[in-house]
BAZA-545368 format. One line per field, with one value per residue: x, y, z of N, C-alpha, C in turn; residue number from 1. Coordinates in steps of 0.2 Angstrom, whole numbers, plus 5000, padded with zeros to 4 digits. Layout:
! residues N
n.X: (X,...)
n.Y: (Y,...)
n.Z: (Z,...)
ca.X: (X,...)
ca.Y: (Y,...)
ca.Z: (Z,...)
c.X: (X,...)
c.Y: (Y,...)
c.Z: (Z,...)
nr: (NUM,...)
This chain:
! residues 355
n.X: (4998,4985,4974,4964,4961,4952,4952,4945,4934,4921,4905,4894,4878,4871,4863,4863,4872,4879,4889,4899,4914,4921,4932,4941,4949,4953,4959,4970,4963,4952,4934,4923,4909,4896,4883,4867,4852,4841,4848,4858,4871,4880,4880,4884,4897,4903,4903,4911,4923,4924,4925,4915,4909,4915,4924,4920,4928,4943,4953,4956,4965,4972,4980,4992,4993,4987,4971,4961,4959,4953,4959,4972,4970,4968,4962,4959,4953,4939,4941,4955,4957,4957,4947,4935,4917,4901,4884,4867,4858,4860,4867,4872,4877,4865,4867,4879,4888,4889,4903,4909,4904,4911,4924,4925,4929,4942,4946,4944,4955,4965,4973,4984,4979,4980,4981,4969,4961,4965,4962,4948,4943,4947,4940,4927,4927,4929,4917,4908,4903,4907,4901,4890,4896,4894,4881,4868,4866,4853,4846,4849,4846,4842,4852,4862,4864,4870,4881,4888,4891,4899,4910,4914,4919,4929,4938,4947,4957,4955,4960,4952,4936,4920,4904,4888,4873,4872,4864,4851,4840,4838,4830,4826,4833,4843,4850,4856,4864,4872,4879,4888,4896,4902,4910,4919,4925,4932,4941,4949,4954,4959,4957,4952,4935,4923,4907,4891,4875,4858,4854,4855,4858,4865,4876,4882,4885,4895,4905,4921,4923,4911,4904,4892,4881,4873,4864,4875,4885,4898,4893,4898,4912,4916,4919,4907,4902,4905,4898,4885,4884,4890,4884,4888,4879,4862,4856,4863,4860,4847,4846,4853,4849,4834,4825,4820,4812,4809,4801,4806,4805,4810,4803,4800,4813,4815,4816,4804,4793,4785,4768,4766,4765,4773,4790,4805,4812,4826,4836,4835,4841,4844,4860,4871,4873,4861,4854,4855,4846,4830,4821,4822,4828,4825,4833,4832,4835,4824,4827,4834,4826,4819,4805,4796,4788,4772,4774,4786,4796,4807,4800,4782,4769,4756,4751,4749,4749,4754,4764,4768,4783,4791,4805,4805,4795,4786,4782,4771,4771,4762,4767,4763,4756,4765,4774,4782,4793,4796,4806,4806,4812,4803,4802,4802,4792,4779,4769,4751,4740,4733,4737,4745,4762,4779,4794,4811,4825,4839,4851,4851,4851,4854,4848,4849,4835,4818,4811)
n.Y: (5091,5103,5106,5115,5128,5136,5149,5154,5160,5172,5178,5191,5197,5212,5213,5199,5185,5174,5165,5159,5161,5150,5136,5126,5112,5105,5091,5087,5080,5076,5073,5084,5087,5099,5100,5104,5112,5124,5140,5138,5142,5135,5137,5150,5149,5142,5151,5161,5154,5153,5166,5174,5180,5191,5190,5194,5192,5183,5171,5163,5150,5141,5128,5131,5145,5161,5167,5175,5188,5199,5206,5208,5215,5208,5201,5189,5188,5179,5173,5171,5160,5147,5138,5125,5126,5121,5122,5122,5126,5123,5131,5131,5137,5140,5144,5138,5124,5108,5105,5117,5124,5118,5121,5135,5142,5139,5146,5159,5160,5161,5150,5139,5133,5119,5114,5118,5110,5097,5097,5099,5088,5078,5081,5079,5066,5060,5063,5056,5062,5063,5059,5067,5080,5089,5093,5103,5109,5111,5100,5090,5079,5082,5077,5076,5089,5093,5086,5092,5104,5099,5094,5106,5112,5103,5104,5115,5110,5110,5117,5115,5108,5116,5112,5116,5111,5102,5092,5093,5096,5086,5070,5056,5044,5048,5057,5048,5041,5051,5055,5045,5046,5058,5055,5046,5054,5062,5053,5050,5062,5068,5080,5091,5092,5103,5101,5106,5102,5098,5085,5071,5057,5059,5066,5056,5046,5052,5058,5060,5066,5075,5091,5096,5109,5122,5137,5144,5140,5127,5111,5097,5089,5076,5058,5051,5039,5041,5052,5048,5037,5042,5055,5072,5080,5084,5090,5086,5072,5072,5078,5070,5056,5046,5049,5047,5054,5053,5060,5063,5063,5066,5057,5056,5052,5043,5038,5043,5041,5054,5055,5042,5031,5021,5018,5018,5003,4994,4990,5000,5011,5029,5038,5044,5057,5063,5065,5077,5084,5092,5088,5077,5068,5053,5045,5037,5027,5023,5011,5004,4997,4984,4972,4965,4952,4957,4966,4961,4969,4983,4994,4997,4998,5004,4999,5012,5015,5007,5006,5001,5002,4997,4989,4990,4990,5003,5008,5016,5019,5021,5027,5029,5041,5047,5047,5034,5029,5014,5004,4990,4976,4970,4957,4953,4948,4957,4967,4971,4985,4993,4983,4978,4980,4975,4984,4985,4995,4995,5003,5016,5034,5048,5064,5081,5091,5094,5087)
n.Z: (4946,4946,4932,4929,4940,4952,4964,4978,4972,4969,4964,4961,4958,4959,4974,4976,4979,4968,4966,4979,4986,4980,4979,4968,4960,4945,4936,4923,4909,4915,4918,4924,4933,4936,4947,4952,4958,4948,4948,4957,4954,4945,4931,4931,4936,4926,4916,4920,4920,4906,4902,4900,4910,4922,4937,4955,4966,4969,4959,4943,4936,4922,4916,4922,4920,4923,4921,4925,4936,4947,4958,4953,4942,4930,4915,4904,4887,4881,4868,4868,4876,4872,4873,4870,4867,4871,4870,4876,4866,4849,4841,4827,4811,4799,4785,4781,4776,4785,4786,4784,4795,4805,4801,4802,4815,4814,4803,4807,4815,4807,4802,4793,4777,4775,4788,4793,4785,4789,4803,4802,4795,4804,4815,4810,4807,4820,4826,4818,4807,4794,4782,4781,4778,4768,4769,4774,4791,4795,4790,4798,4812,4829,4837,4827,4825,4837,4837,4827,4833,4843,4835,4830,4841,4845,4835,4837,4845,4860,4876,4887,4888,4888,4893,4893,4899,4887,4881,4885,4877,4869,4864,4876,4871,4862,4870,4880,4871,4866,4877,4880,4869,4870,4881,4876,4866,4875,4881,4869,4865,4877,4883,4897,4904,4909,4915,4914,4922,4926,4926,4935,4931,4920,4924,4933,4924,4916,4923,4931,4943,4954,4957,4969,4970,4980,4981,4977,4984,4987,4990,4991,4984,4975,4970,4959,4965,4978,4981,4980,4989,5001,5005,5009,5016,5021,5011,4999,5000,4997,4985,4976,4967,4971,4986,5003,5018,5035,5048,5065,5083,5100,5113,5129,5130,5120,5103,5092,5078,5071,5073,5077,5091,5096,5100,5090,5084,5093,5084,5074,5080,5082,5079,5092,5091,5087,5098,5103,5096,5094,5085,5071,5056,5048,5035,5019,5004,4991,4984,4994,5003,5011,5010,5023,5033,5040,5056,5058,5053,5054,5053,5051,5039,5027,5011,5000,4986,4971,4958,4941,4934,4922,4923,4937,4952,4959,4975,4986,5003,5018,5033,5048,5045,5037,5022,5012,5000,4991,4980,4970,4961,4947,4948,4961,4974,4981,4992,4990,4986,5000,5009,5024,5028,5033,5035,5031,5033,5024,5023,5033,5035,5045,5049,5056,5060,5053,5038)
ca.X: (4996,4978,4974,4960,4961,4948,4954,4941,4930,4915,4902,4888,4874,4868,4863,4863,4878,4878,4894,4902,4920,4922,4938,4940,4954,4951,4965,4970,4959,4946,4928,4921,4902,4893,4876,4863,4846,4842,4850,4863,4878,4884,4882,4888,4904,4906,4904,4917,4929,4924,4927,4909,4907,4921,4924,4921,4934,4947,4957,4956,4971,4971,4987,4997,4993,4982,4967,4956,4960,4951,4964,4978,4967,4970,4957,4960,4947,4937,4944,4962,4958,4957,4942,4929,4911,4895,4878,4860,4856,4865,4871,4875,4875,4861,4869,4885,4887,4892,4910,4910,4903,4917,4931,4924,4933,4949,4948,4945,4961,4969,4977,4986,4974,4981,4980,4962,4958,4967,4958,4941,4942,4948,4934,4921,4927,4928,4910,4903,4899,4910,4896,4886,4900,4892,4874,4866,4865,4846,4844,4851,4842,4845,4858,4867,4866,4874,4888,4891,4893,4905,4915,4917,4923,4935,4943,4952,4961,4954,4963,4946,4929,4915,4898,4882,4867,4872,4860,4844,4835,4837,4825,4830,4837,4848,4854,4860,4869,4877,4883,4894,4900,4906,4915,4923,4929,4937,4947,4953,4958,4963,4955,4947,4929,4918,4900,4885,4869,4854,4852,4859,4860,4870,4882,4884,4888,4900,4910,4926,4921,4905,4903,4885,4880,4867,4864,4881,4890,4899,4891,4902,4916,4919,4917,4899,4900,4905,4892,4879,4885,4892,4883,4890,4874,4855,4854,4866,4857,4840,4847,4856,4845,4828,4826,4814,4813,4803,4802,4806,4806,4812,4797,4802,4820,4815,4815,4797,4791,4779,4762,4766,4766,4778,4797,4809,4815,4833,4840,4835,4842,4848,4866,4871,4873,4854,4851,4855,4841,4823,4818,4827,4825,4827,4833,4833,4834,4818,4829,4837,4821,4816,4799,4796,4781,4769,4775,4793,4801,4809,4794,4776,4766,4751,4753,4744,4750,4758,4765,4773,4788,4795,4809,4804,4788,4786,4777,4770,4769,4760,4770,4761,4754,4771,4774,4789,4793,4800,4806,4809,4812,4796,4802,4802,4785,4778,4762,4746,4737,4729,4739,4750,4768,4784,4799,4818,4829,4846,4856,4848,4855,4851,4850,4845,4829,4813,4811)
ca.Y: (5098,5104,5109,5121,5130,5142,5151,5159,5164,5174,5182,5194,5201,5216,5210,5192,5181,5169,5160,5161,5158,5143,5133,5120,5110,5100,5088,5087,5074,5074,5075,5086,5090,5104,5098,5107,5115,5130,5146,5136,5145,5131,5140,5156,5147,5140,5157,5164,5151,5154,5173,5178,5184,5193,5188,5200,5191,5177,5170,5157,5148,5135,5125,5135,5152,5165,5169,5180,5190,5206,5209,5209,5219,5204,5197,5186,5188,5172,5171,5169,5155,5141,5133,5123,5127,5118,5124,5118,5128,5120,5137,5130,5142,5136,5145,5135,5116,5105,5106,5125,5126,5115,5124,5142,5145,5139,5151,5165,5160,5161,5144,5137,5129,5112,5113,5119,5104,5091,5097,5098,5081,5074,5082,5076,5059,5058,5064,5052,5067,5064,5058,5073,5086,5093,5094,5109,5107,5111,5094,5085,5078,5086,5074,5078,5096,5093,5083,5098,5109,5096,5094,5113,5114,5099,5106,5120,5107,5115,5115,5113,5108,5118,5110,5119,5107,5101,5087,5093,5097,5080,5065,5052,5039,5052,5060,5043,5039,5056,5056,5040,5048,5063,5052,5043,5059,5065,5049,5050,5068,5069,5087,5092,5094,5105,5100,5109,5099,5096,5078,5067,5051,5061,5068,5050,5042,5055,5061,5057,5069,5079,5096,5098,5116,5125,5144,5147,5137,5120,5106,5092,5088,5069,5054,5049,5034,5043,5057,5044,5033,5045,5062,5076,5083,5082,5093,5081,5066,5074,5080,5065,5050,5047,5049,5047,5057,5052,5065,5060,5067,5062,5057,5052,5049,5037,5041,5041,5044,5059,5052,5035,5031,5016,5020,5014,4997,4995,4989,5006,5017,5034,5039,5048,5064,5065,5066,5084,5088,5092,5084,5075,5064,5046,5045,5031,5027,5019,5005,5001,4995,4977,4971,4960,4951,4962,4965,4958,4973,4989,4999,4994,5003,5001,5001,5016,5015,5002,5008,4997,5006,4993,4984,4991,4992,5008,5008,5022,5016,5026,5025,5033,5047,5049,5043,5031,5026,5008,5002,4984,4973,4968,4950,4952,4948,4962,4967,4974,4991,4992,4978,4980,4976,4977,4987,4985,4999,4992,5008,5022,5040,5052,5071,5085,5095,5090,5087)
ca.Z: (4947,4943,4926,4930,4947,4955,4970,4982,4967,4970,4959,4964,4954,4964,4981,4976,4978,4964,4968,4985,4989,4977,4977,4964,4956,4940,4933,4915,4906,4920,4917,4930,4932,4941,4947,4957,4955,4945,4952,4962,4952,4941,4924,4932,4937,4919,4912,4923,4917,4899,4901,4898,4916,4926,4944,4959,4970,4967,4953,4939,4932,4918,4913,4925,4918,4926,4915,4927,4943,4948,4962,4949,4936,4924,4912,4897,4884,4879,4862,4869,4882,4869,4876,4866,4871,4868,4874,4875,4860,4845,4838,4821,4806,4794,4779,4780,4777,4791,4785,4784,4802,4809,4799,4803,4820,4812,4798,4811,4818,4801,4802,4786,4774,4776,4795,4793,4782,4793,4809,4801,4794,4810,4820,4807,4808,4827,4828,4813,4802,4787,4776,4781,4778,4763,4770,4779,4797,4795,4788,4803,4818,4835,4839,4822,4826,4843,4834,4823,4839,4846,4831,4829,4847,4845,4829,4839,4850,4866,4882,4891,4884,4893,4891,4897,4897,4880,4879,4888,4872,4865,4867,4881,4868,4859,4876,4882,4866,4865,4883,4879,4863,4873,4885,4871,4863,4880,4881,4863,4864,4883,4886,4903,4903,4914,4912,4919,4920,4932,4926,4939,4928,4915,4928,4936,4919,4912,4927,4936,4950,4953,4962,4970,4973,4982,4982,4976,4989,4986,4996,4991,4978,4976,4964,4958,4969,4985,4982,4981,4995,5007,5005,5014,5021,5020,5004,4994,5000,4994,4978,4972,4968,4975,4994,5008,5024,5040,5053,5071,5089,5106,5118,5135,5129,5115,5096,5089,5072,5072,5071,5080,5098,5098,5098,5085,5087,5095,5078,5070,5084,5079,5082,5098,5089,5086,5105,5104,5092,5096,5079,5066,5050,5046,5027,5015,4997,4989,4982,4999,5008,5010,5013,5028,5036,5045,5063,5059,5051,5058,5053,5048,5035,5023,5004,4997,4979,4968,4951,4937,4930,4918,4927,4944,4955,4964,4980,4991,5009,5023,5039,5053,5042,5033,5016,5011,4993,4990,4973,4970,4955,4946,4949,4968,4977,4986,4995,4986,4988,5005,5013,5029,5027,5037,5031,5034,5030,5023,5025,5035,5036,5050,5048,5060,5058,5049,5031)
c.X: (4990,4979,4970,4959,4957,4950,4949,4937,4923,4912,4895,4884,4869,4869,4864,4870,4877,4883,4898,4908,4922,4929,4938,4947,4952,4958,4964,4967,4954,4940,4924,4914,4900,4886,4873,4856,4847,4843,4855,4870,4882,4885,4886,4896,4907,4907,4910,4923,4930,4926,4921,4907,4914,4919,4923,4927,4937,4951,4955,4962,4969,4978,4992,4997,4987,4978,4962,4958,4958,4957,4971,4976,4969,4964,4959,4954,4945,4940,4952,4963,4958,4953,4937,4923,4905,4889,4872,4858,4862,4869,4875,4872,4872,4863,4876,4884,4890,4900,4912,4909,4909,4923,4931,4929,4940,4951,4948,4952,4967,4975,4979,4980,4974,4980,4972,4958,4959,4962,4951,4939,4942,4942,4928,4921,4926,4920,4905,4899,4902,4905,4891,4889,4897,4885,4874,4864,4857,4843,4845,4846,4845,4851,4864,4869,4871,4881,4892,4895,4899,4911,4918,4922,4930,4940,4948,4957,4961,4958,4958,4940,4924,4908,4893,4876,4867,4867,4853,4839,4834,4833,4830,4835,4844,4853,4858,4865,4874,4882,4889,4899,4905,4912,4921,4928,4934,4942,4951,4957,4962,4962,4951,4940,4926,4911,4895,4879,4865,4852,4857,4862,4866,4877,4886,4888,4894,4906,4915,4924,4915,4905,4895,4885,4873,4868,4871,4887,4891,4897,4895,4905,4918,4917,4909,4897,4900,4899,4886,4879,4887,4891,4885,4885,4867,4853,4857,4862,4850,4840,4849,4852,4838,4829,4819,4816,4807,4805,4801,4807,4808,4805,4799,4809,4820,4813,4808,4796,4785,4773,4761,4768,4771,4785,4800,4812,4823,4837,4840,4836,4846,4855,4866,4870,4866,4851,4851,4850,4834,4819,4823,4824,4828,4827,4834,4832,4828,4821,4833,4832,4819,4809,4800,4789,4778,4771,4783,4798,4802,4803,4788,4772,4760,4752,4747,4744,4755,4758,4770,4777,4793,4799,4808,4797,4789,4780,4777,4767,4768,4763,4768,4759,4759,4771,4782,4788,4798,4800,4810,4808,4805,4796,4802,4795,4785,4770,4757,4743,4732,4731,4744,4756,4774,4790,4806,4822,4836,4851,4853,4853,4851,4853,4846,4840,4824,4814,4808)
c.Y: (5099,5107,5116,5122,5136,5143,5156,5163,5166,5178,5185,5198,5206,5214,5202,5189,5175,5163,5163,5158,5151,5142,5127,5118,5104,5097,5088,5080,5072,5077,5077,5090,5094,5102,5102,5110,5121,5136,5144,5139,5141,5134,5147,5154,5145,5146,5161,5161,5152,5161,5177,5182,5185,5191,5195,5199,5184,5177,5163,5156,5142,5134,5129,5142,5155,5168,5175,5182,5198,5210,5211,5213,5215,5200,5195,5185,5180,5169,5169,5163,5148,5136,5131,5123,5124,5119,5120,5120,5126,5125,5135,5135,5138,5138,5142,5127,5114,5106,5113,5127,5124,5119,5132,5145,5144,5144,5158,5166,5161,5156,5143,5133,5122,5110,5113,5112,5098,5091,5096,5091,5076,5075,5079,5069,5056,5059,5060,5057,5068,5063,5064,5080,5091,5095,5101,5106,5107,5104,5088,5084,5082,5083,5075,5085,5097,5091,5088,5103,5106,5096,5101,5115,5109,5101,5111,5117,5110,5112,5112,5113,5110,5116,5112,5116,5106,5096,5087,5094,5091,5075,5060,5047,5043,5055,5054,5041,5045,5057,5051,5043,5054,5060,5049,5048,5062,5060,5049,5056,5071,5076,5086,5094,5097,5105,5102,5105,5098,5089,5074,5061,5053,5063,5061,5046,5045,5056,5057,5060,5074,5085,5097,5105,5118,5132,5147,5144,5129,5116,5100,5091,5081,5065,5053,5044,5036,5048,5054,5040,5036,5053,5066,5079,5081,5084,5088,5075,5067,5075,5074,5058,5051,5046,5049,5050,5055,5056,5061,5065,5063,5063,5052,5048,5044,5041,5038,5044,5048,5056,5045,5035,5026,5019,5016,5008,4998,4995,4995,5012,5022,5035,5044,5055,5067,5067,5073,5088,5087,5087,5082,5070,5058,5046,5039,5031,5022,5012,5001,5000,4989,4976,4965,4958,4956,4961,4962,4963,4979,4994,4995,5000,5000,5004,5006,5017,5010,5003,5003,5002,5002,4988,4985,4992,4997,5008,5014,5019,5021,5023,5030,5040,5050,5044,5040,5028,5020,5006,4995,4981,4970,4960,4948,4953,4954,4963,4971,4980,4989,4987,4981,4976,4979,4979,4987,4990,4997,4997,5015,5028,5044,5060,5075,5089,5091,5091,5093)
c.Z: (4943,4937,4926,4938,4948,4962,4973,4977,4969,4965,4962,4958,4958,4971,4982,4974,4974,4965,4974,4987,4987,4976,4974,4961,4952,4937,4926,4913,4911,4917,4923,4929,4938,4941,4953,4954,4952,4950,4957,4960,4948,4934,4925,4933,4930,4915,4914,4920,4910,4898,4899,4904,4920,4934,4949,4964,4967,4961,4950,4935,4928,4915,4916,4924,4921,4920,4918,4935,4944,4953,4958,4943,4930,4922,4905,4893,4882,4873,4862,4874,4879,4872,4870,4870,4867,4873,4873,4868,4855,4842,4832,4816,4800,4787,4777,4780,4783,4791,4786,4792,4806,4807,4801,4808,4818,4807,4802,4814,4813,4801,4794,4783,4775,4783,4796,4791,4786,4799,4808,4799,4800,4815,4817,4808,4815,4829,4823,4809,4795,4781,4776,4780,4773,4764,4774,4785,4799,4794,4793,4809,4824,4837,4834,4823,4832,4841,4831,4828,4842,4842,4830,4835,4847,4840,4832,4844,4857,4872,4887,4887,4890,4890,4896,4895,4890,4877,4881,4883,4867,4868,4871,4877,4865,4865,4879,4877,4866,4872,4883,4874,4866,4877,4881,4868,4868,4881,4875,4863,4871,4886,4893,4901,4909,4911,4917,4917,4927,4931,4929,4935,4923,4919,4931,4930,4916,4917,4931,4943,4948,4959,4963,4973,4975,4984,4982,4980,4987,4992,4996,4984,4979,4969,4964,4964,4976,4986,4983,4988,5001,5006,5010,5019,5018,5013,4999,4994,4996,4987,4973,4973,4971,4982,4997,5015,5029,5046,5060,5077,5095,5111,5123,5134,5124,5108,5094,5082,5073,5069,5073,5087,5100,5096,5093,5088,5089,5088,5073,5075,5081,5082,5088,5097,5089,5093,5106,5100,5094,5091,5074,5061,5049,5038,5025,5008,4996,4987,4988,5005,5006,5013,5018,5030,5040,5052,5064,5056,5056,5059,5050,5045,5031,5016,5002,4989,4977,4961,4947,4933,4925,4922,4935,4946,4960,4969,4984,4998,5014,5030,5044,5051,5038,5027,5014,5004,4994,4983,4974,4963,4954,4947,4957,4971,4981,4987,4990,4990,4994,5010,5018,5028,5032,5032,5035,5030,5030,5025,5027,5036,5041,5049,5053,5057,5054,5042,5028)
nr: (1,2,3,4,5,6,7,8,9,10,11,12,13,14,15,16,17,18,19,20,21,22,23,24,25,26,27,28,29,30,31,32,33,34,35,36,37,38,39,40,41,42,43,44,45,46,47,48,49,50,51,52,53,54,55,56,57,58,59,60,61,62,63,64,65,66,67,68,69,70,71,72,73,74,75,76,77,78,79,80,81,82,83,84,85,86,87,88,89,90,91,92,93,94,95,96,97,98,99,100,101,102,103,104,105,106,107,108,109,110,111,112,113,114,115,116,117,118,119,120,121,122,123,124,125,126,127,128,129,130,131,132,133,134,135,136,137,138,139,140,141,142,143,144,145,146,147,148,149,150,151,152,153,154,155,156,157,158,159,160,161,162,163,164,165,166,167,168,169,170,171,172,173,174,175,176,177,178,179,180,181,182,183,184,185,186,187,188,189,190,191,192,193,194,195,196,197,198,199,200,201,202,203,204,205,206,207,208,209,210,211,212,213,214,215,216,217,218,219,220,221,222,223,224,225,226,227,228,229,230,231,232,233,234,235,236,237,238,239,240,241,242,243,244,245,246,247,248,249,250,251,252,253,254,255,256,257,258,259,260,261,262,263,264,265,266,267,268,269,270,271,272,273,274,275,276,277,278,279,280,281,282,283,284,285,286,287,288,289,290,291,292,293,294,295,296,297,298,299,300,301,302,303,304,305,306,307,308,309,310,311,312,313,314,315,316,317,318,319,320,321,322,323,324,325,326,327,328,329,330,331,332,333,334,335,336,337,338,339,340,341,342,343,344,345,346,347,348,349,350,351,352,353,354,355)
């Protein structure tokens, strides 16, 4: 049985539909990320689950209980939902010690002193903050402040942890370190996570499943591997990971790259469904293209740029007036700028319409 369930949830702001007929089911102990560009509706969805925004239509259930339903005129206030919440802003109280920051929500709930002490110590220990318990959060690094926010959310023993861009203000090293700490905490405590981010690597590393959204509409809900390897549509392909698109059209019944006179070779033939399209796109990942000798590849291009990016070399290849990125290991021999090269697409995708 699902732990968090959204049924036909919609939210409008004036004439703008921020979330449109969203259905979701999240399991107990699952880390579920919502991913998409700014304005896609992911934060609005999180705020509706938290109780900070009411719905226009639909229902939200958590742990088998209804928490929001306009049709039934029911709305459970945020403070009664037992959710832990961590946001991009650290939201720590500078006039309180780290320990007092973590204990404060428990005092608001008027729990027994022994229970407050036990939960506070456990949360501080779990987030490696015991030694800093008596310090002011002002004296901590960005990662330390975010640990305080996490400890404070953990202390209430939440049914669900809601995380809205919690790591985006940290530097890359701390961000990577914290994402694994969050995953470890989830395994230890067994709560469900709803995680909003625009960072694809973050979503891939943390998530059991990912929702990709566009303009308030769910595009795909699946495991990180399936979202990457089996994108539901062109938007998902373009948004997840690096992507290339080459525009094609039919000329005398044969597929030709726009800007080239020769048709595609038979080994790169588009699927039959593309024959119904006036124009279409050949898509590929930069990491899934191999170099070949000039004239021996599926495509031929000229190297316009070659950039060293540490473990990989990033190439920009001009193919008939269109650009294609190729990324190979720095240990893999490749052509130089200005040289002509062949290209073999390991796993091509095909989509209707131009890029």
